[in-house]
C-alpha positions as CSV (number, residue, x, y, z in Angstrom):
1,X,223.5,-117.5,-1.0
2,X,225.6,-117.8,2.1
3,X,228.5,-119.8,3.6
4,X,228.5,-120.5,7.4
5,X,230.6,-122.8,9.5
6,X,229.3,-123.9,12.9
7,X,230.8,-125.8,15.8
8,X,227.6,-126.2,17.8
9,X,225.6,-129.2,17.1
10,X,222.2,-127.8,18.3
11,X,222.1,-125.4,15.3
12,X,222.7,-128.5,13.0
13,X,219.4,-130.2,13.9
14,X,218.3,-128.6,10.6
15,X,220.8,-130.9,8.9
16,X,218.5,-134.0,9.5
17,X,217.5,-135.2,6.1
18,X,221.0,-134.9,4.5
19,X,222.4,-137.5,2.1
20,X,226.1,-138.3,1.9
21,X,227.4,-138.0,-1.6
22,X,231.1,-138.5,-1.0
23,X,234.2,-137.9,1.1
24,X,237.1,-135.6,0.5
25,X,240.3,-135.8,2.7
26,X,238.3,-137.7,5.2
27,X,235.5,-135.1,5.4
28,X,232.0,-136.4,4.6
29,X,230.2,-134.3,1.9
30,X,226.4,-134.1,2.4
31,X,223.5,-132.6,0.5
32,X,220.4,-131.5,2.3
33,X,217.0,-132.1,0.7
34,X,216.6,-128.3,0.3
35,X,219.5,-128.5,-2.2
36,X,217.3,-130.5,-4.5
37,X,214.8,-127.7,-4.5
38,X,217.2,-124.8,-5.1
39,X,218.9,-126.2,-8.1
40,X,215.7,-126.5,-10.2
41,X,214.7,-123.1,-8.9
42,X,218.0,-121.4,-9.9
43,X,217.8,-123.3,-13.2
44,X,214.4,-121.7,-14.0
45,X,215.4,-118.2,-12.8
46,X,218.6,-118.2,-14.8
47,X,217.0,-119.6,-17.9
48,X,214.0,-117.3,-17.8
49,X,216.3,-114.2,-17.5
50,X,218.9,-115.4,-20.1
51,X,218.8,-112.3,-22.3
52,X,218.8,-109.8,-19.5
53,X,221.8,-111.6,-17.9
54,X,223.6,-111.9,-21.2
55,X,223.3,-108.1,-21.8
56,X,224.6,-107.5,-18.2
57,X,227.6,-109.8,-18.8
58,X,228.4,-108.2,-22.2
59,X,228.3,-104.7,-20.7
60,X,230.2,-105.7,-17.5
61,X,233.1,-107.4,-19.2
62,X,232.9,-105.4,-22.5
63,X,232.8,-108.5,-24.7
64,X,230.4,-109.3,-27.6
65,X,228.2,-112.3,-27.0
66,X,226.5,-114.2,-29.8
67,X,223.1,-115.2,-28.4
68,X,221.9,-117.5,-31.3
69,X,222.9,-120.7,-29.6
70,X,222.2,-119.4,-26.0
71,X,218.5,-118.8,-26.8
72,X,217.9,-121.8,-29.0
73,X,215.2,-124.3,-27.7
74,X,215.8,-125.5,-24.2
75,X,219.4,-124.1,-24.1
76,X,218.5,-121.3,-21.7
77,X,217.5,-123.9,-19.1
78,X,220.4,-126.2,-19.8
79,X,222.7,-123.3,-19.3
80,X,220.8,-122.4,-16.1
81,X,221.4,-125.8,-14.7
82,X,225.1,-125.6,-15.6
83,X,225.5,-122.3,-13.9
84,X,223.5,-123.4,-10.8
85,X,225.6,-126.5,-10.4
86,X,228.8,-124.5,-11.1
87,X,227.8,-122.1,-8.4
88,X,227.3,-124.8,-5.8
89,X,230.6,-126.3,-6.9
90,X,232.1,-123.0,-5.9
91,X,230.3,-123.1,-2.6
92,X,231.8,-126.6,-2.0
93,X,235.3,-125.3,-2.7
94,X,234.6,-122.4,-0.3
95,X,233.6,-124.8,2.5
96,X,236.5,-127.2,1.7
97,X,238.9,-124.2,2.1
98,X,237.5,-123.5,5.6
99,X,237.6,-127.2,6.6
100,X,241.0,-128.1,5.2
101,X,242.6,-125.1,6.9
102,X,240.8,-126.0,10.2
103,X,241.9,-129.6,9.8
104,X,245.5,-128.5,9.3
105,X,245.3,-126.7,12.7
106,X,244.2,-129.9,14.4
107,X,240.4,-129.3,14.5
108,X,238.0,-132.2,13.7
109,X,235.7,-131.7,10.8
110,X,232.4,-133.5,11.2
111,X,230.9,-132.8,7.7
112,X,230.2,-130.3,5.0
113,X,226.6,-129.9,4.0
114,X,225.2,-128.2,0.9
115,X,221.7,-126.8,1.3
116,X,219.3,-124.1,0.1
117,X,221.3,-121.0,1.0
118,X,224.8,-122.3,0.5
119,X,227.0,-124.5,2.7
120,X,227.7,-125.3,6.3
121,X,230.9,-126.8,7.7
122,X,230.4,-128.6,11.0
123,X,233.5,-128.5,13.2
124,X,234.3,-129.8,16.6
125,X,233.2,-127.7,19.6
126,X,236.1,-125.7,20.9
127,X,236.7,-122.3,22.3
128,X,238.0,-120.5,19.2
129,X,241.6,-119.1,19.1
130,X,241.4,-115.7,17.3
131,X,244.9,-116.4,15.7
132,X,243.4,-119.5,14.1
133,X,240.0,-118.2,13.4
134,X,241.1,-115.1,11.4
135,X,242.9,-117.0,8.6
136,X,240.2,-119.7,8.7
137,X,237.5,-117.2,8.2
138,X,239.3,-115.4,5.4
139,X,240.3,-118.5,3.4
140,X,236.7,-119.2,2.4
141,X,235.9,-115.9,0.8
142,X,239.4,-115.7,-0.7
143,X,238.7,-119.1,-2.4
144,X,235.5,-117.6,-3.8
145,X,237.5,-114.6,-5.1
146,X,240.0,-117.0,-6.7
147,X,237.3,-119.1,-8.4
148,X,235.7,-115.9,-9.7
149,X,238.9,-114.5,-11.1
150,X,239.7,-117.9,-12.7
151,X,236.3,-118.0,-14.3
152,X,236.7,-114.5,-15.8
153,X,240.2,-115.4,-17.0
154,X,238.8,-118.5,-18.7
155,X,236.0,-116.5,-20.2
156,X,238.4,-114.0,-21.8
157,X,240.7,-116.7,-23.0
158,X,237.9,-118.7,-24.7
159,X,236.2,-115.5,-26.1
160,X,239.5,-114.5,-27.7
161,X,240.4,-118.0,-29.1
162,X,236.9,-118.9,-30.4
163,X,236.1,-115.5,-31.9
164,X,232.6,-115.0,-33.2
165,X,231.6,-118.7,-33.2
166,X,228.1,-119.2,-31.6
167,X,229.7,-121.6,-29.0
168,X,231.9,-118.7,-27.8
169,X,228.7,-117.0,-26.6
170,X,227.8,-120.1,-24.5
171,X,231.2,-120.2,-22.8
172,X,231.3,-116.5,-22.3
173,X,227.8,-116.6,-20.6
174,X,228.6,-119.6,-18.3
175,X,232.1,-118.5,-17.2
176,X,231.2,-114.8,-17.1
177,X,228.1,-115.5,-14.9
178,X,230.1,-117.8,-12.6
179,X,232.8,-115.2,-12.3
180,X,230.3,-112.5,-11.4
181,X,228.5,-114.7,-8.8
182,X,231.7,-115.9,-7.1
183,X,233.0,-112.4,-6.7
184,X,229.7,-111.3,-5.3
185,X,229.9,-114.1,-2.8
186,X,233.4,-113.0,-1.8
187,X,232.1,-109.5,-0.9
188,X,228.8,-110.8,0.6
189,X,230.6,-113.2,2.9
190,X,232.9,-110.5,4.2
191,X,230.0,-108.5,5.6
192,X,230.5,-108.4,9.4
193,X,227.3,-110.5,10.0
194,X,228.5,-113.0,12.7
195,X,228.6,-116.0,12.4
196,X,229.3,-115.5,8.7
197,X,232.9,-115.2,7.7
198,X,233.1,-111.5,7.9
199,X,231.6,-111.6,11.4
200,X,234.3,-114.1,12.5
201,X,236.9,-111.8,11.1
202,X,235.4,-109.0,13.2
203,X,235.4,-111.1,16.3
204,X,239.1,-112.2,15.8
205,X,240.0,-108.5,15.3
206,X,238.2,-107.5,18.5
207,X,239.6,-110.4,20.5
208,X,243.1,-108.9,20.1
209,X,242.2,-106.1,22.6
210,X,239.4,-107.7,24.7
211,X,238.3,-111.0,26.2
212,X,236.9,-113.5,23.7
213,X,233.4,-113.5,25.3
214,X,233.2,-109.7,25.0
215,X,234.4,-109.8,21.4
216,X,231.8,-112.5,20.6
217,X,229.0,-110.5,22.3
218,X,229.8,-107.5,20.2
219,X,230.2,-109.5,17.0
220,X,226.9,-111.3,17.7
221,X,225.0,-108.1,18.2
222,X,226.3,-106.8,14.9
223,X,225.3,-110.1,13.3
224,X,221.8,-109.8,14.7
225,X,221.5,-106.3,13.3
226,X,222.4,-107.6,9.8
227,X,219.9,-110.5,10.3
228,X,217.1,-108.0,10.9
229,X,218.2,-106.0,7.8
230,X,218.3,-109.2,5.7
231,X,214.9,-110.2,7.1
232,X,213.3,-106.8,6.3
233,X,214.8,-106.9,2.8
234,X,213.6,-110.4,2.3
235,X,210.0,-109.4,3.2
236,X,210.1,-106.3,1.0
237,X,211.6,-108.2,-2.0
238,X,209.5,-111.3,-1.3
239,X,212.8,-113.3,-1.2
240,X,212.5,-116.4,1.0
241,X,216.2,-117.1,0.7
242,X,217.1,-113.8,2.4
243,X,214.6,-114.5,5.1
244,X,216.1,-118.0,5.7
245,X,219.6,-116.5,5.8
246,X,218.4,-113.9,8.3
247,X,216.9,-116.7,10.5
248,X,220.1,-118.7,10.5
249,X,222.4,-115.7,11.2
250,X,220.2,-114.5,14.1
251,X,219.9,-118.0,15.7
252,X,223.5,-118.8,15.0
253,X,224.8,-115.5,16.5
254,X,222.6,-116.0,19.6
255,X,223.6,-119.6,20.2
256,X,227.3,-119.1,19.6
257,X,227.4,-116.0,21.8
258,X,225.7,-118.0,24.6
259,X,228.1,-120.9,24.1
260,X,231.2,-118.7,24.4
261,X,229.7,-117.0,27.4
262,X,229.0,-120.4,29.1
263,X,232.6,-121.4,28.3
264,X,233.9,-118.2,30.0
265,X,231.6,-118.6,33.1
266,X,232.4,-122.3,33.5
267,X,236.1,-122.2,32.6
268,X,237.4,-123.4,36.0
269,X,234.5,-125.6,37.1
270,X,234.7,-129.4,37.0
271,X,231.9,-132.0,37.0
272,X,233.0,-133.1,40.5
273,X,232.4,-129.5,41.8
274,X,228.7,-129.5,41.1
275,X,227.6,-133.1,40.8
276,X,224.9,-134.6,43.1
277,X,226.7,-137.3,45.1
278,X,223.7,-139.2,46.5
279,X,222.7,-141.0,43.3
280,X,219.5,-143.0,43.2
281,X,219.9,-145.9,40.8
282,X,217.5,-148.6,39.5
283,X,218.0,-152.2,38.6
284,X,217.4,-153.6,35.2
285,X,214.5,-155.8,36.4
286,X,212.5,-153.0,38.0
287,X,209.1,-152.8,36.5
288,X,208.6,-149.6,34.3
289,X,205.5,-148.8,36.4
290,X,207.7,-148.5,39.5
291,X,210.2,-146.3,37.7
292,X,207.3,-143.9,36.8
293,X,206.2,-143.8,40.4
294,X,209.8,-143.1,41.5
295,X,209.9,-140.2,39.1
296,X,206.8,-138.7,40.6
297,X,208.1,-139.2,44.1
298,X,211.7,-137.8,43.6
299,X,211.0,-135.3,40.7
300,X,214.0,-136.9,38.9
301,X,213.4,-137.6,35.2
302,X,216.2,-140.2,34.8
303,X,218.2,-142.7,36.7
304,X,221.4,-144.7,36.1
305,X,220.7,-148.4,35.7
306,X,223.1,-150.4,37.9
307,X,223.7,-154.1,37.8
308,X,226.2,-155.9,40.0
309,X,227.9,-152.6,40.9
310,X,228.3,-151.5,37.2
311,X,226.4,-148.8,35.4
312,X,224.9,-150.6,32.3
313,X,222.6,-147.8,31.0
314,X,220.2,-144.9,31.7
315,X,216.4,-144.9,31.9
316,X,214.7,-141.6,31.4
317,X,211.2,-140.2,31.0
318,X,211.9,-140.0,27.2
319,X,212.5,-143.7,27.2
320,X,209.2,-144.4,28.9
321,X,207.3,-142.1,26.5
322,X,208.5,-144.2,23.5
323,X,206.5,-147.1,24.8
324,X,202.6,-147.2,24.5
325,X,201.0,-146.9,28.0
326,X,199.3,-150.3,27.7
327,X,202.7,-152.0,27.0
328,X,204.5,-150.5,30.0
329,X,202.7,-152.7,32.5
330,X,204.5,-155.8,31.3
331,X,207.9,-154.2,30.8
332,X,211.0,-153.9,32.9
333,X,213.7,-151.3,32.9
334,X,216.0,-153.5,30.8
335,X,213.4,-153.5,28.0
336,X,213.4,-149.7,27.5
337,X,216.7,-148.3,28.9
338,X,219.4,-146.7,26.8
339,X,222.4,-149.0,27.0
340,X,226.0,-147.9,27.2
341,X,225.4,-144.6,29.0
342,X,227.7,-141.7,28.4
343,X,229.8,-141.1,31.5
344,X,232.4,-138.6,32.7
345,X,235.1,-138.6,35.4
346,X,234.9,-136.1,38.3
347,X,237.7,-134.0,36.9
348,X,236.1,-133.4,33.5
349,X,235.3,-129.7,32.7
350,X,231.6,-128.8,33.2
351,X,231.6,-127.2,29.8
352,X,232.4,-130.6,28.2
353,X,229.4,-132.0,30.0
354,X,227.2,-129.2,28.6
355,X,228.5,-129.8,25.1
356,X,227.8,-133.5,25.3
357,X,224.3,-132.9,26.6
358,X,223.5,-130.5,23.8
359,X,225.1,-132.7,21.1
360,X,223.3,-135.9,22.3
361,X,220.0,-134.3,23.4
362,X,220.3,-135.7,27.0
363,X,219.7,-134.0,30.3
364,X,222.0,-135.9,32.7
365,X,225.4,-137.7,32.8
366,X,226.6,-140.2,35.4
367,X,229.9,-139.4,36.9
368,X,232.3,-142.4,37.3
369,X,235.5,-142.6,39.3
370,X,237.0,-145.7,37.6
371,X,234.3,-148.3,37.8
372,X,232.5,-146.6,40.7
373,X,229.5,-144.4,40.4
374,X,230.2,-141.3,42.5
375,X,227.6,-138.8,41.3
376,X,225.4,-137.4,38.5
377,X,225.4,-134.0,36.8
378,X,222.3,-132.6,35.1
379,X,221.7,-129.7,32.7
380,X,219.7,-128.0,35.5
381,X,222.8,-128.2,37.8
382,X,224.9,-126.5,35.1
383,X,222.4,-123.8,34.4
384,X,222.2,-122.9,38.1
385,X,225.9,-122.5,38.2
386,X,225.8,-120.2,35.1
387,X,223.0,-118.1,36.7
388,X,225.0,-117.7,39.9
389,X,228.2,-116.7,38.1
390,X,226.4,-114.2,35.9
391,X,225.5,-112.3,39.1
């Protein structure tokens, strides 16, 4: 079980297949389809180990537990479902703590998604401020600690007030188990496995004495090391959740480290500095066949569509591929183009262009000076600048 918050949309491609279940403080709450798998799985695991867990809770908290009602009929699996749902309610509170703190600092929260290994908060893509990131990273685990302590307090209160009644054993089991799980999550999430909360705490601490890109690089390498450890443990223990967590930590650490490095290398470069100024455009009435020939001739895989001096869309190789080959012969650009193209002014930072391309899965952006097309910037142009600056 894990909690991660991401700002980079490319890692969130996994979030396709999520269903919105509500909104809190303007933040969409989603559940991924994998969430519908893990709840029954947890229900079965908790229910099938009910006596073992009851003994552990009784020993840990030094409280007697009457198991007569806990073990009756289908009650083990009912309690398993209650604990599983209660655990994910705690995960949601954890993510809300991250998101509400970030929102209070002016960051835009795209969504919170519950899925197989916990929760993900998707935030706007910005270069993190360590002074903001440190409390934002800590507030999530601290909320888990608070939930855990509250559950334990409720357990002792109900255990004391209900005495030896069989229903007391039920409440002791549920709240004792949730208290134990949330305190475990508090400790687990503080492991310095970037981009988990503990890894972000490590980066914020390192960034006090070194540039952010260096701090991110170190924290990411530590995170990758933890990912390898989690992966090995997952294989040894035959635990697919640990393997999945290892995958997300490794990929997340790699991508966020690269994103911060790109931000550092491109920090003073504008779109106008690197754009191609001689832009080849096509008209909306051009046959698709001619566009294909133009792509072969120029080696360009996309063109702005211009009509009466205004850019009205983009046509790319991806747009052509969406159409069956036999249908293309009778079609014009207007039939397949993407209307309302995303554009940028010459003074826009190049890193913004890269973020837009990654977030929208596009490879080029027209550059407009007012209503006039003055250039085009491609992902290839940006990557060439990054390679040159890395030298």
